[in-house]
C-alpha positions as CSV (number, residue, x, y, z in Angstrom):
1,M,-26.1,-36.9,-40.3
2,L,-23.4,-34.3,-39.3
3,L,-21.5,-36.7,-37.1
4,L,-21.3,-39.1,-39.8
5,A,-20.1,-36.6,-42.4
6,I,-17.3,-35.3,-40.0
7,F,-16.3,-39.1,-39.0
8,I,-16.0,-39.9,-42.7
9,L,-14.2,-36.9,-43.8
10,F,-11.8,-36.8,-40.7
11,L,-11.3,-40.5,-41.6
12,I,-10.1,-40.1,-45.2
13,L,-7.9,-37.2,-43.8
14,I,-6.2,-39.4,-41.3
15,L,-5.6,-41.8,-43.8
16,T,-4.3,-39.5,-46.6
17,V,-2.0,-38.0,-44.1
18,K,-0.5,-41.2,-43.5
19,E,0.8,-41.4,-47.1
20,D,1.1,-37.9,-47.6
21,K,1.8,-35.0,-45.1
22,S,1.8,-32.2,-47.6
23,F,-1.1,-29.8,-47.0
24,I,-1.6,-29.1,-50.4
25,H,-2.6,-32.5,-51.3
26,P,-5.9,-32.3,-53.0
27,T,-7.5,-34.9,-50.7
28,I,-6.0,-33.2,-47.8
29,V,-7.5,-29.5,-48.9
30,T,-10.8,-31.1,-49.8
31,C,-11.3,-32.9,-46.5
32,L,-9.9,-29.5,-44.4
33,I,-11.9,-27.3,-46.3
34,W,-15.2,-29.1,-46.0
35,L,-14.6,-30.2,-41.9
36,F,-14.0,-26.4,-41.6
37,C,-17.2,-25.3,-43.2
38,I,-19.5,-27.8,-41.9
39,V,-18.1,-28.0,-38.2
40,G,-17.9,-23.7,-38.1
41,Y,-21.6,-23.8,-39.5
42,N,-22.6,-25.7,-36.7
43,I,-20.9,-24.0,-33.9
44,I,-20.5,-20.4,-35.2
45,D,-23.7,-18.1,-34.2
46,H,-25.0,-16.7,-37.5
47,D,-28.5,-16.2,-38.9
48,L,-28.4,-18.4,-41.8
49,Y,-30.6,-21.5,-42.3
50,P,-29.7,-24.8,-40.8
51,L,-28.3,-27.3,-42.9
52,S,-30.5,-30.3,-43.9
53,D,-29.5,-34.0,-43.8
54,E,-29.6,-34.1,-47.5
55,F,-26.9,-31.6,-48.1
56,Y,-24.3,-33.8,-45.9
57,G,-25.3,-36.9,-47.9
58,V,-24.9,-35.1,-51.3
59,L,-21.4,-33.9,-49.7
60,L,-20.2,-37.5,-48.9
61,L,-21.2,-38.2,-52.2
62,W,-18.7,-35.6,-53.8
63,V,-15.7,-36.2,-51.0
64,I,-15.5,-39.9,-51.0
65,P,-15.4,-40.5,-55.1
66,F,-13.2,-37.6,-55.2
67,S,-10.5,-39.0,-52.6
68,L,-10.8,-42.5,-54.2
69,F,-10.0,-41.3,-57.4
70,C,-7.4,-38.9,-56.8
71,K,-5.6,-41.8,-55.2
72,V,-6.1,-44.0,-58.3
73,S,-4.6,-41.3,-60.5
74,S,-1.9,-40.7,-58.3
75,V,-0.9,-44.4,-58.7
76,F,-1.5,-44.3,-62.5
77,A,0.7,-41.1,-62.4
78,R,3.7,-42.7,-60.4
79,T,3.4,-46.1,-62.3
80,K,3.6,-44.8,-66.0
81,K,7.1,-45.8,-67.3
82,V,7.6,-42.8,-69.8
83,S,6.3,-39.5,-69.5
84,L,7.2,-36.2,-71.6
85,A,9.2,-34.1,-69.3
86,H,8.7,-30.3,-70.4
87,Y,11.5,-28.0,-70.3
88,R,12.1,-24.2,-70.3
89,P,13.4,-22.7,-73.6
90,D,15.5,-19.9,-72.7
91,Y,13.2,-17.2,-74.1
92,V,11.0,-17.5,-71.0
93,F,13.9,-15.5,-69.1
94,S,14.6,-13.3,-71.9
95,K,14.0,-9.3,-71.2
96,W,12.1,-9.1,-74.4
97,F,9.7,-11.8,-73.3
98,I,9.2,-9.9,-70.2
99,L,9.0,-6.8,-72.2
100,F,6.1,-8.0,-74.4
101,F,4.3,-9.4,-71.3
102,S,4.6,-6.1,-69.7
103,L,3.6,-3.9,-72.4
104,T,0.6,-6.1,-73.1
105,T,-0.5,-6.0,-69.5
106,L,-0.2,-2.2,-69.6
107,I,-2.1,-1.8,-72.6
108,T,-4.7,-3.7,-71.1
109,L,-5.0,-2.1,-67.9
110,V,-5.2,1.7,-69.9
111,I,-8.0,0.1,-71.7
112,K,-9.9,-0.9,-68.7
113,F,-9.5,2.4,-66.8
114,K,-10.9,4.1,-69.7
115,D,-13.8,1.7,-70.2
116,A,-14.3,2.4,-66.4
117,Q,-14.2,6.1,-66.6
118,T,-16.5,6.2,-69.8
119,F,-19.0,4.1,-67.9
120,G,-18.6,6.2,-64.8
121,L,-21.7,5.7,-62.6
122,H,-19.9,6.2,-59.8
123,D,-17.0,8.8,-58.8
124,N,-15.0,6.2,-57.5
125,L,-13.1,4.3,-60.2
126,Y,-12.7,1.2,-58.5
127,T,-16.3,0.8,-58.2
128,S,-17.1,1.6,-61.8
129,I,-14.6,-1.1,-62.8
130,R,-16.6,-3.7,-60.7
131,D,-19.9,-2.4,-61.9
132,L,-19.0,-2.4,-65.6
133,A,-17.8,-6.0,-65.1
134,V,-21.1,-7.2,-63.3
135,S,-23.2,-5.5,-65.9
136,R,-21.6,-6.9,-68.8
137,A,-21.6,-10.4,-67.3
138,R,-25.4,-9.7,-66.9
139,G,-25.6,-8.5,-70.7
140,E,-26.9,-4.8,-69.8
141,E,-23.7,-3.5,-71.3
142,N,-22.0,-4.2,-74.4
143,P,-19.0,-6.6,-74.1
144,P,-15.4,-5.2,-74.2
145,S,-13.7,-4.1,-77.2
146,P,-12.0,-6.8,-79.3
147,L,-8.7,-5.0,-78.5
148,F,-9.1,-5.5,-75.1
149,V,-9.7,-9.1,-75.8
150,F,-6.8,-9.6,-77.9
151,F,-4.5,-7.9,-75.1
152,N,-5.9,-9.3,-72.0
153,R,-5.5,-12.9,-73.3
154,F,-1.7,-12.2,-72.9
155,A,-2.4,-9.9,-69.5
156,A,-4.0,-12.7,-68.1
157,M,-0.8,-15.0,-68.1
158,S,1.5,-12.4,-66.7
159,P,0.4,-13.5,-62.9
160,V,1.3,-17.2,-64.1
161,I,4.5,-16.0,-65.5
162,C,5.4,-14.7,-62.1
163,L,4.9,-17.9,-60.6
164,V,7.6,-19.2,-62.8
165,Y,10.2,-16.8,-62.0
166,L,9.2,-17.2,-58.4
167,L,9.5,-20.8,-58.3
168,N,12.9,-20.6,-60.2
169,D,14.4,-17.5,-58.1
170,F,14.9,-15.5,-61.2
171,R,16.5,-12.2,-59.8
172,K,17.0,-9.0,-62.1
173,K,16.4,-5.5,-61.5
174,Y,13.8,-5.4,-64.2
175,I,11.7,-8.3,-62.8
176,W,10.7,-6.3,-59.8
177,L,8.8,-3.7,-62.6
178,F,7.1,-6.8,-64.0
179,Y,5.7,-8.1,-60.5
180,A,4.2,-4.6,-60.2
181,I,2.6,-4.6,-63.1
182,A,1.3,-7.9,-62.9
183,I,0.2,-7.1,-59.2
184,A,-1.6,-4.0,-60.7
185,Y,-3.4,-6.0,-63.1
186,I,-4.6,-8.4,-60.1
187,F,-5.7,-5.6,-58.4
188,S,-7.4,-3.9,-61.3
189,S,-9.9,-6.8,-61.7
190,A,-11.7,-5.4,-58.5
191,T,-12.6,-8.8,-57.3
192,K,-11.6,-10.0,-53.9
193,G,-11.1,-13.7,-55.5
194,A,-8.1,-12.5,-57.9
195,I,-6.3,-11.5,-54.7
196,L,-6.6,-14.5,-53.0
197,N,-5.9,-16.6,-56.0
198,W,-2.8,-14.9,-56.3
199,F,-2.0,-15.4,-52.5
200,L,-2.8,-19.2,-52.7
201,A,-0.5,-19.7,-55.7
202,I,2.3,-18.2,-53.9
203,I,1.9,-20.3,-50.8
204,V,1.7,-23.4,-53.2
205,I,5.2,-22.0,-54.8
206,F,6.9,-21.9,-51.1
207,E,5.5,-25.3,-50.2
208,Y,7.2,-26.7,-53.2
209,K,10.5,-24.7,-52.7
210,K,10.4,-25.9,-48.7
211,K,10.9,-22.3,-48.0
212,I,7.2,-21.5,-45.9
213,K,7.0,-21.0,-42.3
214,L,4.0,-20.8,-40.2
215,S,4.9,-17.4,-39.3
216,Q,5.3,-16.3,-43.0
217,M,2.3,-17.6,-43.8
218,F,0.6,-15.7,-41.0
219,V,2.0,-12.4,-42.1
220,L,1.1,-13.2,-46.0
221,F,-2.4,-14.0,-45.0
222,S,-2.9,-10.9,-42.8
223,F,-1.6,-8.6,-45.7
224,V,-4.0,-10.6,-48.0
225,L,-7.2,-10.3,-45.8
226,I,-6.2,-6.3,-45.4
227,A,-6.2,-6.0,-49.3
228,V,-9.2,-8.1,-49.6
229,I,-10.9,-6.0,-47.1
230,L,-9.8,-2.6,-48.8
231,V,-11.3,-3.8,-52.2
232,Q,-14.6,-4.5,-50.9
233,I,-14.1,-1.4,-49.3
234,L,-12.8,0.6,-52.1
235,R,-15.5,-0.8,-54.8
236,S,-18.5,-0.5,-52.5
237,S,-20.7,2.5,-53.8
238,T,-22.3,2.6,-50.4
239,N,-21.4,4.0,-47.2
240,T,-18.2,2.3,-45.9
241,E,-19.2,3.0,-42.1
242,D,-21.6,0.1,-42.2
243,F,-18.9,-2.5,-43.0
244,D,-19.4,-5.5,-40.9
245,L,-16.3,-7.6,-41.1
246,V,-17.9,-10.4,-39.4
247,Y,-20.9,-10.5,-41.6
248,F,-18.7,-10.0,-44.3
249,L,-16.5,-13.3,-43.5
250,Y,-19.4,-15.9,-42.4
251,S,-21.5,-14.6,-45.5
252,Y,-19.1,-15.6,-47.9
253,L,-17.8,-18.7,-46.2
254,F,-21.2,-20.6,-45.3
255,S,-23.9,-18.6,-47.4
256,P,-23.0,-20.9,-50.2
257,L,-23.6,-24.2,-48.4
258,T,-27.3,-22.9,-47.4
259,A,-27.7,-21.8,-51.0
260,F,-26.9,-25.2,-52.5
261,D,-29.1,-27.0,-49.7
262,S,-32.1,-24.5,-50.6
263,F,-31.6,-25.5,-54.5
264,I,-31.8,-29.2,-53.1
265,L,-35.1,-28.8,-51.2
266,E,-36.8,-26.3,-53.2
267,S,-35.8,-26.7,-57.0
268,G,-33.9,-30.0,-57.3
269,T,-33.8,-31.3,-60.9
270,N,-36.9,-29.9,-61.9
271,F,-35.4,-26.6,-62.5
272,Q,-34.1,-26.1,-66.0
273,T,-32.1,-23.8,-68.0
274,S,-32.2,-22.5,-71.6
275,L,-28.3,-22.5,-71.9
276,N,-26.7,-24.3,-74.6
277,G,-24.4,-26.7,-72.4
278,G,-26.9,-26.8,-69.7
279,F,-25.7,-25.8,-66.1
280,V,-22.5,-27.3,-66.4
281,F,-21.0,-26.0,-69.8
282,G,-23.7,-23.0,-70.1
283,H,-20.7,-20.4,-69.6
284,F,-18.5,-22.2,-72.0
285,F,-20.7,-21.9,-74.7
286,N,-22.9,-18.9,-74.0
287,D,-20.7,-16.9,-71.8
288,E,-23.3,-16.5,-69.1
289,Y,-23.5,-18.1,-66.1
290,P,-26.4,-20.9,-65.2
291,V,-29.5,-19.5,-63.3
292,Y,-30.6,-21.5,-60.4
293,F,-33.0,-19.0,-59.0
294,N,-34.9,-16.3,-60.4
295,N,-33.9,-12.3,-59.0
296,N,-31.0,-12.5,-60.6
297,N,-29.9,-15.9,-59.3
298,F,-30.0,-14.7,-55.9
299,V,-31.4,-16.7,-52.9
300,Y,-32.2,-15.5,-49.6
301,V,-31.2,-17.9,-46.7
302,P,-32.0,-15.5,-45.4
303,S,-29.3,-12.9,-46.5
304,P,-28.9,-12.7,-50.5
305,T,-26.5,-14.8,-52.0
306,N,-26.0,-16.0,-55.6
307,V,-23.0,-18.9,-55.1
308,F,-23.8,-22.5,-54.6
309,T,-20.8,-24.6,-54.0
310,I,-18.8,-26.8,-56.6
311,L,-21.8,-29.2,-56.4
312,C,-24.6,-27.2,-57.5
313,S,-24.2,-27.3,-61.2
314,Y,-23.6,-31.1,-61.4
315,Y,-26.6,-31.9,-59.3
316,A,-28.5,-29.7,-61.1
317,A,-28.0,-31.2,-64.5
318,Y,-27.4,-34.8,-63.7
319,D,-28.8,-35.6,-59.9
320,L,-27.0,-37.5,-57.5
321,F,-25.4,-39.4,-60.5
322,G,-23.5,-36.4,-61.6
323,V,-22.2,-35.4,-58.3
324,S,-20.5,-38.7,-58.1
325,I,-19.1,-38.7,-61.9
326,A,-17.8,-35.1,-61.4
327,A,-16.4,-35.9,-57.8
328,S,-14.5,-38.8,-59.7
329,L,-13.5,-36.7,-62.6
330,H,-11.8,-33.9,-60.3
331,G,-10.5,-36.1,-58.2
332,F,-8.7,-38.1,-61.0
333,F,-7.7,-34.7,-62.5
334,W,-6.5,-32.9,-59.2
335,G,-4.7,-36.5,-58.1
336,Y,-2.7,-36.5,-61.2
337,V,-1.5,-33.1,-61.5
338,Y,-0.5,-33.0,-57.9
339,T,1.4,-36.3,-58.3
340,R,3.0,-35.0,-61.9
341,S,4.1,-32.0,-60.1
342,K,6.3,-33.5,-57.8
343,R,8.7,-34.3,-60.8
344,Q,8.1,-32.1,-63.1
345,E,8.1,-28.3,-62.9
346,V,5.4,-27.6,-65.4
347,Y,2.8,-29.6,-63.2
348,K,4.1,-27.4,-60.0
349,I,3.0,-24.0,-62.2
350,L,-0.5,-25.5,-63.2
351,Y,-1.4,-26.8,-59.6
352,A,-0.4,-23.7,-58.5
353,S,-2.0,-21.4,-60.7
354,M,-5.3,-23.6,-60.1
355,F,-4.7,-24.2,-56.5
356,H,-7.7,-21.7,-55.5
357,I,-10.3,-23.8,-57.4
358,L,-9.7,-26.7,-54.9
359,V,-9.8,-24.1,-51.9
360,F,-12.9,-22.6,-53.1
361,Q,-15.0,-25.4,-54.0
362,F,-17.2,-24.7,-50.8
363,F,-17.9,-21.1,-52.9
364,Y,-18.4,-22.3,-56.6
365,D,-17.1,-24.6,-59.4
366,Y,-14.1,-22.6,-61.0
367,L,-12.9,-25.6,-62.8
368,I,-15.6,-26.4,-65.8
369,T,-18.7,-24.2,-64.7
370,A,-17.4,-20.9,-64.4
371,N,-13.7,-21.0,-66.1
372,L,-13.3,-23.8,-68.5
373,K,-12.3,-21.6,-71.3
374,G,-9.6,-19.7,-69.1
375,N,-8.3,-23.1,-67.5
376,I,-7.9,-24.8,-71.1
377,L,-5.8,-21.1,-72.0
378,R,-4.0,-21.5,-69.2
379,M,-3.0,-25.3,-70.0
380,I,-2.3,-24.2,-73.9
381,F,0.0,-21.4,-72.5
382,L,2.0,-23.5,-69.9
383,F,2.2,-26.8,-72.0
384,F,2.8,-25.0,-75.6
385,I,4.7,-21.6,-74.8
386,I,6.3,-21.9,-71.2
387,Y,7.3,-25.4,-71.3
388,P,6.7,-26.5,-75.0
389,M,6.1,-30.1,-75.5
390,S,9.0,-30.7,-78.2
391,Y,11.5,-30.0,-75.1
392,K,11.1,-34.0,-73.8
393,K,12.7,-36.9,-72.4
394,K,12.1,-39.9,-70.3
395,L,11.9,-39.6,-66.8
396,R,14.5,-41.6,-64.8
């Protein structure tokens, strides 16, 4: 089954590359990511359990409809005669606009650091920030204050605004201060994902500007890898001398595959959740992540992990039918946004800011299961504030 999966993924990849050679194409990204994962899983020495044939079957049930509906939506987006083209109002580049988001981000950082100091389980402030976030996610600590939630809504958009300025080569002396504040906000999350998300978004922006070179990508990747390792070390409450880079890398790359395979073999669709909205929409309605296994959602494969790829929530909720329907919807969404991004700036920013969701599909579902609210807010911000829908005309 492994060889069949590799053959089909490679065939889809070749057919897609013949039409569009951009490495950020949704189908190309999806095929490359899964090829890397399943081939690497089977040739790299690790202590994880072998993957079953059932896993490869479900994977193909994801990739094939995704690729097909990505193509369908691409054709639809190109043949649509009239489309609303969104333009930037001048206030987006106003110093007052930048000042407002700089101040809201700074206030957010101050509140976050004060909360972490009050929480203070560790001498390391960075570790306290991470542990406080985890404790709140588990319901062990009170949620953040309404004041923090209010300012954080604006602060969370500062990295998106940076992408607008990068795409348009907006250069003012004070813009570098805004970049610094936005980067501080990204690092304050104390999560490796936030840093990787920013890196991937920049890569996409450079690709749209046709300025990316392999050497530049390598340098950027090196800096990001160092940053990710530093975040892991700084937020660790244990002895950093025990940090194993190889284990760190393969556990994040491969353990989600084994975790989902364990769910297929052990729990399957007989596992239930008490969350309103079920496995797929449970976080949207309850602000809680769905639990696939006991012991705080950890499964031992044999090392502990609590991430299950993008496939698990749909499989848990609706079995194989859910996987194929979800793949079709995801493919249609990504194909449409990508195709529109070739002609409209707003879709370029949307695609860049959400590109990490495509890349990390081997890890978890960050489009719907984990971050539907955040993605909706991002779209509202882009289509109603940065590129208001009132600014429109027919595309040529």
